[in-house]
C-alpha positions as CSV (number, residue, x, y, z in Angstrom):
1,M,45.5,106.8,-73.6
2,T,45.9,106.1,-69.9
3,S,48.5,103.6,-68.6
4,R,47.9,100.4,-66.3
5,R,49.7,102.4,-63.7
6,D,47.5,105.4,-64.0
7,I,44.7,103.3,-64.0
8,L,45.6,101.5,-60.6
9,K,46.3,104.9,-58.9
10,A,43.3,106.5,-59.8
11,G,40.9,103.5,-59.1
12,A,42.9,103.3,-55.5
13,A,41.6,107.1,-55.4
14,G,38.3,106.6,-56.6
15,A,37.6,103.1,-55.2
16,T,35.3,104.5,-52.5
17,L,32.8,107.1,-52.2
18,A,34.8,109.3,-49.7
19,G,37.4,109.0,-52.3
20,L,35.3,111.1,-54.8
21,G,34.2,113.4,-52.4
22,L,30.6,112.5,-52.7
23,P,28.9,111.6,-49.5
24,F,29.3,108.1,-48.2
25,A,26.9,105.9,-49.1
26,T,25.7,102.9,-46.8
27,P,25.1,99.4,-47.9
28,A,21.3,100.3,-46.9
29,Q,21.3,103.2,-49.1
30,A,22.5,101.1,-52.0
31,Q,19.5,98.6,-51.3
32,A,17.7,101.1,-51.9
33,I,17.7,100.1,-55.7
34,T,15.5,97.1,-55.3
35,S,15.7,96.3,-59.4
36,L,18.1,96.7,-62.0
37,D,17.0,97.6,-65.9
38,I,20.4,96.7,-67.7
39,F,20.8,98.3,-71.5
40,I,22.8,96.6,-73.4
41,P,23.7,98.3,-76.8
42,A,25.2,95.0,-78.5
43,A,23.8,91.9,-79.4
44,P,23.8,88.8,-77.3
45,G,27.4,86.9,-76.8
46,G,29.6,90.1,-77.1
47,G,31.7,91.4,-74.6
48,W,29.1,94.3,-73.1
49,D,26.6,91.5,-73.5
50,G,29.1,89.1,-71.0
51,T,29.7,92.1,-68.7
52,A,26.0,92.6,-68.1
53,R,25.1,89.0,-67.1
54,A,28.4,88.5,-65.5
55,M,27.1,91.5,-63.3
56,E,23.9,89.9,-62.9
57,A,24.7,86.7,-61.7
58,A,27.2,87.9,-59.4
59,M,25.1,90.3,-57.6
60,R,22.3,87.6,-57.5
61,A,24.9,85.2,-55.6
62,D,26.2,87.3,-53.1
63,G,22.5,88.5,-52.5
64,I,23.0,92.0,-53.6
65,L,20.0,92.2,-56.0
66,S,17.7,89.5,-57.0
67,E,15.5,91.5,-59.8
68,F,17.0,92.5,-63.2
69,K,15.7,93.2,-66.4
70,L,18.1,93.2,-69.6
71,E,17.9,94.6,-72.8
72,N,19.8,93.8,-76.3
73,V,19.7,96.5,-78.7
74,G,23.0,96.1,-81.0
75,G,24.5,97.9,-84.0
76,A,27.1,100.5,-84.9
77,G,29.3,100.0,-82.3
78,G,26.4,101.2,-79.4
79,M,25.4,103.7,-81.4
80,V,21.7,102.3,-82.4
81,G,21.4,101.1,-79.0
82,L,22.6,104.5,-77.4
83,P,19.8,107.3,-78.4
84,R,17.4,104.4,-77.3
85,F,18.9,104.5,-74.0
86,V,18.9,108.2,-73.7
87,G,15.4,108.9,-74.8
88,Q,13.7,105.8,-73.0
89,K,15.3,105.9,-69.8
90,K,16.1,109.8,-68.8
91,G,15.8,110.1,-65.2
92,Q,15.4,106.5,-64.6
93,G,17.7,106.0,-61.5
94,N,17.8,102.1,-61.9
95,A,18.5,101.8,-65.3
96,I,22.3,101.5,-66.3
97,M,23.8,100.8,-69.9
98,I,26.9,98.6,-70.7
99,G,29.7,100.8,-72.8
100,G,33.4,101.0,-73.2
101,L,36.2,102.4,-75.6
102,V,34.3,100.9,-78.4
103,M,31.5,103.1,-78.0
104,V,33.8,105.9,-77.8
105,G,35.7,105.3,-81.1
106,A,32.4,104.9,-82.9
107,G,30.4,107.8,-81.6
108,I,33.5,109.6,-83.2
109,A,34.0,108.0,-86.2
110,N,30.2,107.8,-87.1
111,K,30.0,111.8,-86.4
112,S,27.4,111.1,-84.1
113,P,25.0,113.9,-82.7
114,M,24.7,111.7,-79.6
115,T,28.0,110.5,-77.9
116,I,28.7,108.5,-74.7
117,L,29.6,111.7,-72.8
118,D,25.6,112.1,-72.9
119,V,24.8,109.6,-70.7
120,T,26.3,109.5,-66.7
121,P,29.3,108.1,-65.8
122,I,29.0,105.4,-62.7
123,A,31.7,102.8,-62.9
124,R,34.6,101.8,-64.8
125,L,34.9,98.0,-64.2
126,T,37.1,95.9,-66.5
127,G,39.9,96.1,-69.1
128,E,41.2,93.7,-71.4
129,A,44.7,94.1,-73.0
130,L,45.3,93.8,-76.8
131,V,47.8,91.4,-78.5
132,V,49.7,91.6,-81.7
133,V,50.3,88.5,-83.3
134,V,51.6,87.0,-86.4
135,P,51.5,83.5,-88.3
136,A,53.6,80.9,-87.2
137,A,55.8,80.9,-90.4
138,S,56.1,84.9,-90.4
139,P,59.5,86.0,-90.7
140,F,58.6,88.3,-87.7
141,K,59.7,86.9,-84.4
142,S,59.6,89.7,-82.2
143,M,57.9,93.4,-82.1
144,G,61.4,94.9,-83.3
145,D,61.2,93.0,-86.2
146,L,57.9,94.0,-87.1
147,V,58.3,97.7,-86.2
148,A,61.6,97.8,-88.6
149,Q,59.5,96.4,-91.6
150,L,56.7,99.1,-91.3
151,K,59.1,101.7,-90.7
152,K,61.1,100.5,-93.9
153,D,57.6,100.4,-95.9
154,P,54.4,101.1,-93.9
155,K,52.1,99.3,-96.9
156,S,54.1,96.1,-97.1
157,V,52.6,95.2,-93.2
158,S,48.9,94.3,-93.3
159,W,46.9,94.4,-90.3
160,A,43.8,92.3,-89.5
161,G,41.3,93.8,-87.2
162,G,38.1,94.3,-86.2
163,S,36.1,97.4,-87.5
164,A,37.3,100.3,-88.9
165,G,38.0,102.6,-86.4
166,G,37.5,99.9,-83.5
167,T,39.6,99.1,-80.5
168,D,41.7,97.2,-82.9
169,H,42.3,100.0,-85.7
170,I,43.1,102.4,-82.8
171,L,46.0,100.1,-81.4
172,V,47.2,100.0,-84.7
173,G,47.1,103.3,-85.2
174,Q,48.9,104.3,-82.2
175,I,51.8,101.7,-83.1
176,A,52.3,103.4,-86.4
177,K,52.7,106.9,-84.4
178,A,55.0,105.7,-81.7
179,S,57.0,104.2,-84.5
180,G,57.3,107.6,-86.4
181,V,54.8,106.1,-89.0
182,D,52.0,108.2,-90.6
183,P,49.0,106.3,-89.4
184,R,47.0,106.7,-92.4
185,Q,50.1,104.4,-94.1
186,A,49.1,101.5,-92.0
187,S,47.6,99.0,-94.2
188,Y,44.6,97.9,-91.9
189,V,42.1,95.4,-93.2
190,A,38.8,95.4,-91.1
191,F,37.2,92.1,-90.5
192,A,33.2,91.6,-89.3
193,G,34.5,89.6,-86.9
194,G,37.6,87.7,-85.1
195,G,36.7,84.1,-87.0
196,P,37.6,85.6,-90.4
197,A,40.7,87.7,-89.0
198,Q,42.0,84.8,-87.5
199,A,41.4,82.7,-90.8
200,A,43.0,85.5,-92.9
201,L,45.9,84.9,-90.3
202,L,46.1,81.1,-90.4
203,G,46.1,81.8,-94.1
204,N,49.0,83.9,-94.4
205,Q,46.9,86.6,-96.2
206,V,48.2,89.1,-93.6
207,S,50.8,90.3,-92.0
208,A,49.6,90.7,-88.4
209,G,46.4,90.6,-86.1
210,V,45.4,92.6,-83.3
211,S,42.5,91.4,-81.1
212,G,42.0,90.5,-77.4
213,Y,44.1,88.0,-76.2
214,G,41.5,85.2,-75.5
215,E,40.2,85.9,-79.4
216,F,43.7,84.2,-80.3
217,E,44.7,82.1,-77.3
218,E,43.7,78.7,-78.4
219,Q,45.7,79.2,-81.9
220,I,48.7,80.6,-80.0
221,K,48.8,77.7,-77.7
222,A,48.4,75.4,-80.7
223,G,51.5,77.3,-82.3
224,K,50.1,78.3,-85.5
225,L,49.9,82.1,-84.3
226,R,52.9,84.0,-82.3
227,A,52.2,86.6,-79.8
228,L,54.4,89.5,-80.3
229,A,53.3,92.0,-77.6
230,V,50.6,93.1,-75.6
231,S,49.1,96.2,-74.9
232,S,49.2,96.5,-71.4
233,E,51.9,98.2,-69.4
234,A,53.7,95.1,-68.6
235,K,54.0,91.6,-69.6
236,S,51.1,89.7,-69.2
237,Y,50.0,86.4,-70.6
238,G,53.7,85.3,-70.9
239,V,54.2,88.1,-73.7
240,P,56.4,91.1,-73.5
241,S,54.3,94.7,-73.3
242,L,54.7,96.8,-76.4
243,K,56.0,99.4,-73.9
244,E,59.0,96.9,-72.8
245,Q,60.1,96.4,-76.3
246,G,60.3,100.3,-77.1
247,V,57.1,101.0,-78.3
248,N,55.1,103.5,-76.4
249,V,51.7,102.4,-76.3
250,V,49.2,101.3,-73.4
251,L,46.0,100.8,-74.2
252,W,42.9,98.9,-72.4
253,N,39.7,97.9,-74.3
254,W,37.5,98.9,-71.0
255,R,34.3,98.3,-70.0
256,G,31.7,100.2,-67.5
257,V,28.6,101.3,-66.6
258,F,26.7,104.2,-67.4
259,G,23.3,105.9,-66.0
260,A,20.5,107.4,-67.8
261,P,21.1,111.2,-68.6
262,G,19.1,113.7,-65.8
263,I,19.1,111.8,-62.9
264,T,19.9,113.4,-59.5
265,T,23.1,113.2,-57.6
266,A,21.5,110.9,-55.1
267,Q,20.5,108.6,-57.5
268,R,23.9,108.4,-59.2
269,D,25.2,108.0,-55.8
270,A,22.7,105.0,-55.0
271,L,24.1,103.4,-58.5
272,V,27.9,104.1,-57.6
273,A,27.2,102.6,-54.4
274,L,25.6,99.6,-55.7
275,M,28.8,99.1,-58.0
276,D,30.9,99.7,-55.1
277,K,29.4,96.7,-53.3
278,M,29.5,94.2,-56.2
279,V,33.1,94.7,-56.9
280,N,33.8,94.5,-53.3
281,G,31.8,90.7,-53.2
282,P,33.3,87.7,-53.4
283,A,31.2,86.7,-56.8
284,W,32.7,89.2,-59.1
285,K,36.2,88.8,-57.6
286,K,35.5,85.1,-58.8
287,T,34.3,86.2,-62.1
288,L,37.4,88.1,-62.8
289,E,39.5,85.5,-61.8
290,T,37.5,82.9,-64.0
291,R,37.3,85.4,-67.2
292,G,40.6,86.6,-67.0
293,W,39.5,90.3,-66.9
294,E,41.5,93.1,-65.6
295,G,39.9,95.1,-62.7
296,I,40.1,98.3,-63.3
297,Y,37.9,99.5,-61.0
298,L,36.9,103.7,-61.0
299,T,33.6,105.6,-60.1
300,G,31.9,108.9,-60.4
301,D,33.9,112.1,-61.0
302,K,37.2,110.0,-61.3
303,F,35.5,108.1,-64.1
304,G,33.9,111.1,-65.6
305,E,37.0,112.7,-66.0
306,F,39.1,109.5,-67.3
307,L,36.1,109.3,-69.8
308,K,36.5,112.8,-70.9
309,K,40.4,112.4,-71.5
310,D,39.6,109.1,-73.3
311,V,37.7,110.6,-75.6
312,A,39.9,113.6,-76.5
313,D,42.8,111.1,-77.1
314,T,40.7,108.8,-78.9
315,T,39.2,112.0,-81.0
316,T,43.4,112.5,-81.8
317,I,44.0,108.9,-82.9
318,L,41.1,108.5,-85.3
319,K,42.0,112.2,-86.8
320,D,45.2,110.9,-87.4
321,L,43.6,107.7,-89.1
322,G,41.8,110.2,-91.2
323,L,38.7,108.7,-89.5
324,A,37.7,111.7,-88.0
325,S,37.4,115.5,-88.7
């Protein structure tokens, strides 16, 4: 997976259209898009839905756009909605889809004939570091303690997280692999949502848990869960990173924007310019701050290159986990 340092370097290189080697799109060109059709391949209330609605609010607040249509089609990590977006929006220049790392993993794990590579990369917007937690009464006081037990007896360490093959599972596989343990030996318990996973942790039914920091923040602050490590490059939320503790793993649960297949270069450039204007506006900057999202903006061709590498890296770890062939 790509490190935060690499992400920020690439973001600096790709933050402008000129840096992409694309024709510079002026604000007037961006405003040629007078309405935006946002397709969300997930149910209301989740991370992709929150991203879409935050984008709408930011663009309205900054006077960039005022006409929006949002549609939710959830299921299977985006694999239910993706074919519908591709089929219904092909060639439509004002249509975008929200997606991210979860969709990358779901496409591979489900052996889907259609994947995130079948749509047009526009912009990677945000990233969220994951956190490794243990119950307050756990004997594991540090990531080093947890890794030592994992090496000694992988099956004795049970991990709570989201769906099999999802972001949480990928991180567990990477931690095992970086620790010299066969990822297939990791005892991963998949839960349908953060609530059940949290209940299992608080009930001392599992050894450790993995999720976005926000999912466990309340229980961490209440002293009911202990945060051992975050998956960012460096210390975050007052918690040391995996890498800082000798586990060479960096993972961001990134979210981004994709255009429909079959759009022209000019249509893609207009969408990139629209995103460029949004992320440089005060409303979006405030959104990142209030939501606790990391801005890892990357556009066009640079985002496309990142995406191909992310698909390859994710395929490798899912094969290691026995979830891809």
